[in-house]
N, C-alpha and C positions, 0 to 999 in steps of 0.2 A: 434206852441208854444212848443210842445213836442220835435221837432227837435232842437229848439233853446236851450231848457234846456239840451238836450243830449250833444250838442256842448259845453255848458258852464261847464258841469261836466266831460267831457272827459279829462283824465290826459294828461298834456303836456309832450312830450318826453323830458327827461332830459339826456343830454350827458355829462358823466363825463370823467375825465382824461385829462392830459396835453399832448401836442405834437400831434401825429397822432394816433387816437384810432379807431380801426375797429369796425363797427356795421353792422347789416344786411342791414341797409338803405344806407350805404356808409362809408366814413371815416370822423370823426369829428376832425377838426384841431383847436387846441387852443394854444395860446402863450401869455406870459406876456411881454408887451412892453408899460409901462405906459407913456412914453414920445413920442410915435409915434402918428402922426396925422391920419394915416390910415394904415391898414395892409391887405395884400392879400397873398394868397398862390399860388405858381406856380409849375408846374411839368409836368410830362409826360402825365397827364390826361387832360391838357389844353394847350398843346404846349408851356408851359412856358410863357404864356401871363399874364402880371401883372394886367390887368384890368378884367380878366375873372372871378375870384373868390375872391371878397373882403370878409374880415371877419367882423363880427359885433362887435361893442364895448360892452364888458361885464363889470362886476363890477371889481373894484380895478386894473384897468390897463390891464385887460385881453381882448383878442380878440378871437372870435371863429366863426366857421361855419361848417355845414355839407356839404360835397361835395359828391353828390350821385354817380357821375361817377368815383370816386376814389376808389382804392382797394389795397389790399396787394401787395407789389412789386413795386408800383409806386415810382418814384424818385420825390423829392420835395424840395423846399426852401420857406422861408418867404420873402416877399418884404415889407419893412417898409418905409413909407414916413415920414420923420422927419425934424425938423428944421436944422439938419446937412446934409440934402440931402436924396437921395434914397439909402437905405441899403439892400443888399441881404444877408440874414442870414440863416445859418443852424439852425435847431430846437434844442434848448438846451436839450430837452427831447428825441432827436432822438434815436431810439432803434437799428438802423442799418445804416451804412454809406457805400458808395462806397469806400471811403477812407477818411482820416482826412481832406483833402482839397477838397473833392468832394461833392456829394449830399447826402441828407438824403434818406432813403428807408423806405417806410411804412412796418411795421412788426406787425404781429398779434401773440401775445403770445399763443393764444388758438390753433394755428395750429400745434403745436408740439405734437407728440404722445408719452407721457411718459410711457404708458403701466403699470403704477403704480407698481414700484418695491417693495414699502412698506418698504423702508429703514429707520432706525433711527440711528442717530449718537451714537457711544458707549459712555458709561459714561466717564466723563472727566478723571477719574483716570486710565482708560484703554487705553487712546489715546497714539499712537506713530505717530508723524507727519513727513511727508517728504515734504520739501519745494522745489518747482520746478518752473523753468522759462520756459514757454511754447515755446518760440522762440529758445531755445538751448537744451531743454530736449531730444528730439528725432528728429534729422535732418536726413532725409533719403538719401539726395544727397548733395554733396558739393556745397556750394553757395546758397542753399535754407535755409529756416527757418522752425523751427518746428511749428506744428499747434496743435490745440486741438484734431484733428483726429489722427495725428501721435502719440500724447501723449497716446491716448487710447490703442495703440498697446503695450505699456509698462506697462499697468496695471497688467497683470499677473506676471511680475517681482516684482512689488511693493507688490502684494498680497503674493507671495511666500516668500518675505523677511519678511513679517509680519507687514508691515505698514498698519494702519487702518484709516489714514487720510492723505490727501495731502493739502498743502497750496500753492495755485497758486499765484505767483507774479502778479501784476495788469494786467488785460486783457482789460481794457477800451481802446477805440480807441485812438491811439497816432500817432504823425507825423511819416511818413516813415514806414518801415517794421521791423526795429530793434530798440529795446529800452528795458530798464529795466521795463518800464511801469509806472514810477512815474511822467509822464508828460501828464496826461489825457487831450485830446482835446475835446472829447465827452463822458462825464462820464457815460451816460446810454447805449452807444453802445459798443459792443464787437469788439475788433480789427479785421478789415476785413481780414487781412493777417493770423490771427489765426483761422479763420473759422466763424466769426460773431456769432450772438446770437444762431443759431442752433448748432454751434460747441461747445459752452459752455454747452448747454443743453445735447448734445450727450455725452460729457465727464462726466457730472454729473450723467447721467443715467447709463453709463457704469461703472463708479466708484462705484455707489450704488449697481449695480449687482455683483460687485466684493467684496462687503462688506467694501468699503472704503468711508469715509466721505470726503467732499470737503469744504475747508475753502478758502475764496477769499480775497485777499489783496485789500483794497480800499484806495483812497487818497482824504482826505477832508481838509488837511492843506493848500493846494493851488490847483489851476487848471493850466493847460498849462505848460509853458507859450506861446507856439507857436500853430498855426492852431486853434486858440481859438476864435470861433465866438461869445461866450458870452461876450468877451471883448468889452466894450462900445456898448453893444448889440443894444440899441435903440437910440444911438447917444448921450445920456446924460452922462456927467462925470464931475468930479471936480478935480482940481489939477493934470491934466493929468492922472487921475486914470482910473480904469477899468469900471466905470459905475455901473449899477444897481445891478450886481451880486457880486460886490467887495466893500471892504472898499476903500474910496477915500481920506484917510488921512494917517497918520503915521502907522496906524494899518495894512495897506496893505502889508507892507514890510515883505518878507520872504527870506530865502536863495535861493529860486527858482524864484525870481522876485517879483514885487509888485502885487501879484495875490492871496492874501488871501481872501476867500469869506467873505461877510458881514454876520456874524453869528447873527447879531441883527435884520436883516430885515426879516419879516415874510415869504415872498415868497422865499427867499434864504434858510432859515431854512427848509421850506417845501420841497424845491428842494433836499437838502441833505438827509433829512429824507426819502423822496420818493425813493431816490436812494438806501439807505441802505435796506429798506424793500423790494424793488423789487428783489434783489438778493435772498432773502430768500423765497419770495412768488412765483415769476415767474420762477426763475432758480433753485429753490430747493437746494441751497447751504446750508451747515450745520453750517456755521459760517463766521464771518468777522474778518479780522485782519486789524486794522486801522493804517495807516502809520503816524509816527512822531506826536503823540498826543500832545507833549509839545508845538508845534506851533499852535495847536487849542486853547489851554487854556492860552497861554502867547505869546505876540508878539515876544519876544526875546528868549523864551524857557529858560530863565535864573532864573526863580523862584522869580524874583523881583515883589512884589505885584503891583507896579506901572505900570507894563507891562501886568498884567492879563487881560484876555478877558472873563468876566463873562458870556457873551452870548454864547461863545464857549463852556464853561463848561456846561451850561444848555442845549445846543443842544445835546452834547454827552450823558448827563443824560437822555434826552427825548428819544433818539434813543435806548440806552441800556435798559431803562425801558420798552419801547414798544416791543423790541425784547424778553425780558424776559417774558413778558405777553403773547405775541402772538406765540412765538416759544421758549417755555421754555427749550427745549433740545439743542438749538443752542448756540454756544459759540462765544463771542466777545473777541478779543484779542487786547490789546493796545501795540503798540511800543512806550513806553515812556522813558525807560532807565534811569529814575531818582530814581528808587527803592523806590517808595512811596506807603504806604498802601492805601492812598486816591484813587489811580487809580482803584483798584479792590474792594474797599469797596462798599457796597450797596448804591444805590441812596437814600434810606430811611434814611441811616446813614450819608448822606452828601457826599458820594463818587461819583466817575464817573460811577460806576456800571459795569465796564468791568468784564468778567468772569475770565480772566487771563491776564498776561502781560509778555512780553519778559524780562528776568531777567538779567540786566546788571551785577549785582554782581557775578552771576555764570559765565557767559561767559568770562568776563575779568580776573577774578581770576584764572579760570581753564586754559584758554589759556596761561596765563603768566606762570603758573606752568608747563605746558606741553612743552612750547617752550623754556623756559630758558635752556641754554646750560649746565651749571654746576649744578650737583645735590645739592651741598651745598647751592646754592642760591635759591632753591625752598622754597617757603613760605607755610608751612603746615597749619599755622593758617588761612591764607586766603582761603585755600582749605576747611578747616573745616567750615569756615563761609559760603562758597559757597554751601556746602552740606546742612547745617542746616537752612539757611535763609528761612523764610516764610513771606507771606503777610496775615495779618488778621488771623493768626493762621491756615492758610489753605495752605498746600503744593502745591495744584493744581491751585493756583492762580498765578503760574509762569510757563513760558515756558523756559526750560533749553536746552543749546546747546553749541557746540564749533565752529560750522560753520553756517553761514547764508549768504545771499547775501551781507550784509553789512560787515560782519567780514572777508570775503575772497575777498575783493575788496577795493577800495579807499586807496591804499597804503599798504594793507595787503594781505596776500596770504593764501592758504590752510594751515591747521595746519602742515601737513606732509612737505609741501614746506618750511614753516617757519623754520622747524627743519633741513631739508636737504640742502636747498639753492642750488637747481640745479638738484638733483636726488632723488626723493621721494622713489625710490625702494632701500632703504637701511635699515639696521636693526633698527637703532635709530628712524628714522621717522615712520616706520611701528609700532614699539612697542609703542612709545609714543602717536601716533595718535590713536591707538587702546585703550590705557589707557584712553585717553580723552573721547572717545565715551563710554567706559565702565562706566566712572563716570556719563555721561549723562543718561545712561540707568539703573543705579542702585541708583541714588540719588532721593530723593522725589521731584516730580514736573512732568510736562508734557514734555517728551523728544521730541526733534526735530533734524532731520538729514537733511543736505542740499544735493541737487542733486549731484551725483558723488562722494560723500564722501565714500560710501562703495567700490567704484572702485579705490580708492587711486588716484583720480584726482589730477593733479599737477597745478602749477601756481596759477591763481586767476580767479575769475568769470568775464566774459565779455559777452555782448549780441551778440558778433560776434564769440564766441568760443564755439561750441557745445560740449556736452558730448561725449566722445570717448567710445562707447559701446564695442569696442574690448578689453578694459581693464577688462571687466567682466570675460572674459576667462583667460586673462593674470594674473589677481589677484583674481582668483576664491576663493582661500582660505581666502583672506582678506575680500571678500564679504560675505563668509560663516560665518566668525567671527561676522560680523554685524548681519547677519540673526539669528544666534544662540543666540546672546545677546538680540535681539528684541523678539524672541520667549520666552526666559526666562523672560524678563520684562513683557510680556503679560500673563505669567503663562500658557502657552500652555499645559504644561505637569502636571499641578496641584500640583507642589511642590515648587513654589516660589511666593506664593500669597503676601508675605510681600513686594515685590518690587512695588506693586500697592497700598500700604498702606500709611497712613499719617505719620507714626512714624519712627523716626531715633534716634539712640543713638550712639555717638562716643565712642567706647570701648577703642581705643588707637589712639593717634595722636603723633607719634614718630618723633620729630623734628630732631633728630640726624640721624636716619636710614631712614627717609623719608617714613615711612609706616603709613597708616591710616587703621584702622579696624572699621567697623560700623555694627550695628545691625539694620536691617530694618524689620518692621512687620506691619501687619494690625490688626489682632486679637491676634496673637502670637501663639506659639506652633508648632507642626510638620506640615510640608508642607506649613507653613506660615512664621515663623521666618527665616530670611536669614542673614547670616554673610558674609560681603563683605570685602575682604582683598586687599588693593591697595598698590603696591610698586612703589614709584616714584624715585627709585634709580637704578643704573646699577648693584648694588650688588645682589648676590643670598644669601638668608638667610637660614640657616639650624637650625633646632630646635628653631625656633622663638616662644617664649612662650607668649600666649595671652589668656585672659579670654574669655569664651563662655557663652552665656545667659542660656544654658540648658545642662545638662549632657547627655551623650550617644553618639551614632554614628551620625556623620555629613557627609553627602554625598557631594562629590565635583560635583557641577552642571555645573560649567564652569571654564575653565582655559585658559586665553588669550594667554598663552605661548605654547599651544598645537601645535605640528608640522603639524597637518592637516591644520592649518591656514596659515602657511608659512614654507618652508623647512629650513629657517634660524633660526626659533624659537627653543629654547633649549629643549622643551618638559619635563620640570622639574615639580615636584609637582603634578603629576597626580595620586592622590589616595585619598580615603576617610580617615577620622580620627576618633579616639575615644578620648573622653575627659577624663581627670583625675580629680577626686574630689580634691578640695582645693581652697581656696580663692585666686583670682588673678584679677587684674583690677577691684576690687569691685564686682566680680561675684563669684559664688560658684563652678565653674568648669573652667578648662583651657585645652588647647591643645598646642602641639608643632608642628609648621608648617614648611614646606619647601616652601619658597616664591621665585619664579623666578624673574629675573630683569624686571623692567618696565612692570609689569603684574597685572592682577586682578584675584583673586580666589573667587568663590561664593559657599557657602555651605548652605544646609538646611537638615532637618531631615525627615525621613519617618514616625516615630512613637515615 
């Protein structure tokens, strides 16, 4: 009797997790296939025999079984017996793949040695982001592709430049070895050619050791469209649609095929939620940038309420709310490009709850002003709007930049290339490209620089055209210009705190002379208040009179015209200034400046 009672009270082993989860007793395999008649798992542990390890039917269309002789490193697939016939499928939750068209590999997150670096992402107002594409960032031999391990070798460069965050373009398993990454075939697996899951963990660990946060680009507006085993996964589908993971009606349609996930189906919502949380929990990334959010919230991304996807909106709110609660320091960034407060407003106030968003107003206005050939055609009002625009009264709810993977491809080129049209190593392209970056690094917002931008990379971004690191020596001055601006933006020397502040005041927007002068501050006062002077014209101005927010001596902290940045630069205006008492531009003091052509000057006070 005692033995019987003991057996009845003994807890039943509960195996959690989807896909292949490692336990001391073996590997528990679980898959969602509601229309399958039976499911088994095959792999290297059972000589790929379909009848060796059947899974038991669980609740809500799930199937599962503990395979005691399976272990980490085993290759596997699921075999589904369905009304459509026998289907061999890769695991939708596979954490590792031999390749996108190959087999799944059992992977145990617990086996990686993090050695606990104890890193925490800097406050958002301190962030300076470097966007990189793993496959082209650091290619060591011609014909090869970059990996997460080769990318680690360039972390000292990023640290020296002053970047404290990197944004990785998508790294989920995709078809072939070259891609931008926006065609995920296995969303939970890291691209095998990049180094697999251990590669990403090694990169995150090394980045954290260097004091650099890692933000990962993820794609939830569509999957695939090729090498996509979740397509008609268990045989069921309607209207030639994608089956259980996808909408099977007009809502499936996206610019990348009819592959929009079904955000209204509980298991698909959980699938995407699990994916988002996994990067933060298991890979210790510090934030997520979500690709093309308009296609998650609206079928056509056109703002027409009739095309809205309410369940897509609620899914993003759920993910952002849980990230904020579980990982309060992590940042979520939306690529929405519709300039809506709603995107970065809190979930509690009815917003999507993203921490920040790529700011279309900034990049399009500033690029236009920088690239425009004739000075008289530059629109200073648009530039002022780009500088001062905020979402929900928060400057750091926007990511500002002049180059990104989208802005330097798809028919567009690097800023310097757009100006030069063939030879970026000319005075106009270098001066105006630098002016654009200066605007990024002195305007309120979270600044972002695209890979190769400090090297004066030419042409446009392509997944088959790696960064030419020999340009770092050739254009060392231009790279140093970026480095010095980043250090100034991050207040490395304790005299430009205002560049990390919320506040901006346009002192002068000179439409005729194409000059903008702005005051940036956090608390205000010495070593905080910063005056930024931007000249968008080819003219050199002497004795340019402009109001200053405070009397006294103002030290020149940065001059983009300095000859150390390029021998062709004119090296004008390299001196501190004293203000004169008297009302000007609505301020109680003014100064007379020498302003070099296509340049930025930055001033602050010591006391």
